[in-house]
C-alpha positions as a printed Julia matrix, in Angstrom:
176×3 Matrix{Float64}:
 122.95  -8.8   -130.47
 120.78  -7.46  -127.3
 119.68  -3.73  -127.53
 119.25  -1.98  -124.23
 116.95   0.7   -124.05
 119.3    4.27  -123.59
 117.72   5.02  -120.11
 118.52   1.77  -118.16
 122.01   1.68  -120.66
 122.67   4.68  -118.85
 121.8    3.74  -115.49
 123.8    0.48  -116.13
 126.6    2.74  -117.06
 126.22   4.62  -113.71
 126.44   1.51  -112.08
 129.31   0.34  -113.43
 130.74   4.16  -112.88
 130.06   3.11  -108.49
 131.68  -0.37  -108.99
 134.8    1.09  -110.7
 135.0    3.86  -108.03
 135.53   0.63  -105.58
 137.36  -1.65  -108.21
 140.12   1.44  -108.64
 140.47   1.71  -105.09
 141.16  -2.14  -104.81
 137.72  -2.28  -103.17
 139.12  -1.06   -99.62
 137.02   2.08   -98.26
 139.38   4.6    -96.24
 137.09   5.09   -93.36
 133.63   5.12   -91.85
 131.29   7.56   -93.74
 131.39  10.91   -92.42
 128.4   12.59   -91.77
 126.77  16.23   -90.88
 123.13  17.59   -91.13
 122.02  21.03   -90.58
 118.62  22.93   -90.75
 117.05  26.18   -91.51
 113.25  27.98   -92.3
 112.32  29.15   -95.24
 109.36  31.7    -95.55
 107.94  29.62   -98.05
 105.55  26.67   -98.78
 107.28  23.12   -98.99
 105.57  23.09  -102.63
 107.13  26.16  -103.65
 110.5   25.45  -101.81
 110.56  21.18  -102.65
 111.22  21.89  -106.75
 114.25  23.66  -105.76
 116.31  20.4   -104.53
 116.03  19.3   -107.99
 118.7   18.83  -110.45
 117.1   21.83  -112.87
 115.81  23.7   -109.77
 118.77  23.99  -108.22
 120.18  26.3   -111.26
 117.79  29.26  -110.06
 119.85  29.49  -106.59
 123.16  27.64  -106.79
 125.63  29.44  -108.86
 127.87  27.36  -111.27
 125.56  24.66  -111.09
 125.07  22.74  -114.19
 123.68  19.48  -114.37
 123.91  17.34  -117.61
 120.76  15.08  -117.71
 122.22  11.45  -117.86
 118.83   9.74  -117.67
 115.22  10.6   -116.58
 114.31  13.91  -114.74
 113.53  14.02  -111.06
 111.93  10.78  -110.39
 114.02   7.82  -108.45
 116.79   6.15  -111.02
 117.08   9.69  -112.88
 121.1   10.29  -113.25
 122.69  13.75  -113.78
 126.25  14.58  -113.74
 127.9   18.0   -112.61
 131.61  18.97  -113.31
 133.17  20.98  -110.56
 135.65  24.4   -111.67
 138.55  22.28  -110.64
 137.14  19.64  -112.75
 135.68  17.17  -110.27
 132.98  14.82  -112.3
 130.37  13.95  -109.83
 127.59  11.41  -111.14
 124.14  11.9   -109.32
 121.45   8.86  -109.32
 118.18  10.08  -107.77
 117.79   7.2   -104.93
 114.31   8.98  -103.93
 111.78  11.43  -104.74
 108.65  12.41  -102.79
 107.44  15.71  -103.44
 104.16  14.99  -100.96
 106.23  13.61   -98.09
 108.92  16.63   -98.95
 111.53  13.96   -99.06
 114.69  13.5   -102.04
 117.62  11.63  -101.86
 120.88  11.35  -104.21
 123.57   8.81  -104.24
 126.38  10.41  -105.65
 130.07   9.16  -107.08
 132.75  12.39  -106.8
 135.25  10.56  -109.59
 138.72   9.61  -108.41
 137.45  11.1   -104.34
 134.44   9.65  -102.27
 130.86   8.4   -102.58
 128.13   9.42  -100.64
 124.54  10.22  -100.07
 122.7   13.37   -99.95
 118.98  13.5    -97.89
 116.82  16.66   -98.34
 113.86  17.0    -96.24
 111.34  19.83   -96.22
 108.62  20.17   -93.53
 105.78  22.61   -92.64
 107.15  24.88   -90.21
 104.76  27.49   -89.25
 104.15  29.44   -92.07
 107.03  28.35   -94.04
 109.62  25.36   -94.37
 111.67  23.46   -92.43
 114.76  22.59   -94.37
 117.13  19.54   -93.29
 120.32  18.59   -95.11
 122.41  15.72   -94.71
 125.69  14.55   -96.48
 126.9   11.38   -95.9
 130.76  10.9    -97.41
 133.08   8.02   -97.73
 136.67   8.74   -98.79
 137.89   6.32  -102.11
 141.34   6.77  -101.04
 143.41   9.47   -98.98
 142.74  12.39  -101.06
 138.56  11.43  -100.61
 139.22  10.84   -97.3
 140.7   14.18   -97.06
 137.84  15.85   -98.74
 135.04  13.76   -97.14
 136.86  14.74   -93.86
 136.6   18.26   -94.34
 133.19  18.65   -96.1
 131.57  17.3    -93.16
 133.48  19.39   -90.73
 130.81  21.56   -88.81
 132.64  24.87   -89.33
 132.68  24.05   -93.28
 129.62  22.51   -93.33
 127.45  25.22   -91.66
 129.15  27.88   -93.97
 128.13  25.67   -96.78
 124.33  25.18   -95.24
 124.37  29.13   -94.47
 125.03  30.27   -98.05
 122.41  27.53   -99.7
 119.78  29.59   -97.06
 120.87  32.94   -97.99
 121.1   31.65  -102.11
 117.57  29.85  -101.46
 115.97  33.34   -99.64
 117.5   35.23  -102.5
 115.63  33.34  -105.31
 112.44  32.88  -103.63
 112.17  36.83  -103.1
 113.11  36.83  -107.12
 110.32  35.04  -108.01
 107.24  35.78  -105.21
């Protein structure tokens, strides 16, 4: 019997999940991807801010964020899952992790709902950091399409990123 190392088996499982998401939907994507980007400033260096955008780091500022690590840590190819209070399970794969360049990207699958990408960029901005956050979501059927449309709408997305901004400022102030 062929034995696959645990980390590779986990990544293979995540790849299968992504494939099943498309198969269950008949391979048909509901629409073009929906995307939105917002930016904000934090009065802290990228070196201090960037770790807060990892699966573990987000626990310091995002209420209810409790990732279950499936493989690796924060590096490319690592995977984790989250469960939303409504029961929605989302599997995340680190697509890019470059702390020197201030870039981290995730591919994500919200089971039975949507697939997408999350890109976070951290650049020097005066004495602090400029943070750019982009979500790109594609619905996997009518329910997922409705979610992706609403989530990336200007009003919802701006409110969410504003919440991120305030939560991050509070977390940074708590650990000077």
